[in-house]
N, C-alpha and C positions, 0 to 999 in steps of 0.2 A: 709658855707651852698652851695651847689649846687642844682638847680633845673632842672631836663631833661624832656622834653615833645615831644615823639614820634608820629610819624605822616608818613603817606603815605603807611600803609598795606591795605588788601582787597582780593577779590578773584582772583584769575588769573589761568588761563588754564596751565597744564603740557607744557614745553618747555619755557614758555612765560617768561616774566619780571617784577621785580616790583623796584622802589626805594625807600627805609625808609629813614626819615630825623631826625634826634633829636637834638633840639634845645636847649641850655646849658646856664644857666644864674647863677647868684650870683658870686662864685670866677671867678678869672681871667681864662679863657678858655684854653690858649696858656701855662697853666703850670702843665697840668694836663694829663696822658693817657685815651683813650677812649676804652669802647668792645662794643660788642653787645655778646647778648645771647639769646637763644630761649627756649619755654617749649610747648614740644607736651601733647596732653592729655593723661593723666595717668604718663607722664614720669618727671623728675628730669630737670631742667636748667643745659644747656648745653653750654659752649662756642661757639660760629660763628667764630668772629675777633675781634683784637684789633688793635690799632693804637697809637704809640707814641705821647707825647707833639707837637713835630714841623711836625710830619705825614711823617718822615724820615723811619720809620720801621713799618711794619705793619705783622701781622700772624693771620692766618686763620687755623680753624678745617681741618683736612683732608677730610673730605664730603663735606666741600664748595668750596675747594681750586680750582682755576682756573674758577669758577663760580659766584661767589662771590667778590666782592672787596668793600672795605672801604676806606674812605678819611675824610677828614675832612677841614673845611675853616675857619681858626682861625677869621679871619675879621668879620665873621658871627656868631661865637661861635656855628658853628653845625657841625654836623658827619653825615655820609652818610653811607649807605648799599646800594650798588647796587648789584641787583640780576637777575643772568640770568639762562637761561636752568632749570625753576625752575621744581620740581618734588614734588610728593603727600607727601614725606618724608620731604619735606621743612615744612609742616604746622605745625604753633603753633603760640604763642604769641612771638614776637620777643620784646626785654627790650636793651635800651641802658644803659651804666652804667660810672661812673665816679671811676677814681682812683688817688684820689688826692695827697697821698703818694707813687708816681710811681718811686721814685728812677733815673727816666730817661728813665723807661722801659715802656714794654706796657705788662700785665700781660693775660694768658689763663685763670689764677684760678677765681672764682668767689669770693672768701674771701676775696681778694685784692681789690676788688670793694666798694666804700664807700657811693656811691649814684646811686640808681635806680629810673628810669621814670615807669610810669603806664603801658607800654605796648602797643603793636599795632598788631591785627591780621592778620595773613597771611595763607591763604586758597589756595592750589593749588589743584584743582580738575578739571575735563572736566564735 
C-alpha cells in the first residue's frame, strides 16, 4: 500500500507560479515511479509529468514542457511539480500517482498507476 497526500494548490494569476508537493508513505519510495495528472472541469484526467524511481528520467506532456518541472526527493519521500508561466488552461485538480510496478520506467499512461492522492485544486485566473 502507498498513501499519497498532495499540497500546494491554490489561486494564482496568469504567468504566476506554484509548487505542488506530494508526500508518500507506505512502500519504499525509491523503488517506484511517480506521476502528476490533472483534471479540468468537465474533462477527463490527463497526463502532466512523470519521473523515474531514481529521478534520472523525466517526461512531460507537450502542453507543459518548458514550463513545468517534476522532481523528487527520495530521502523525504516527496515528489514535486514546479509550475511556472501558468495559464488559465492549467486550471484543474492535480493528482499525484505512484506506479509500483514500473519496470524501471516512468509512464504517461493513467492505467499504469496503482495509487492516487486525493488531489489539490489549482486555479489560474485574474
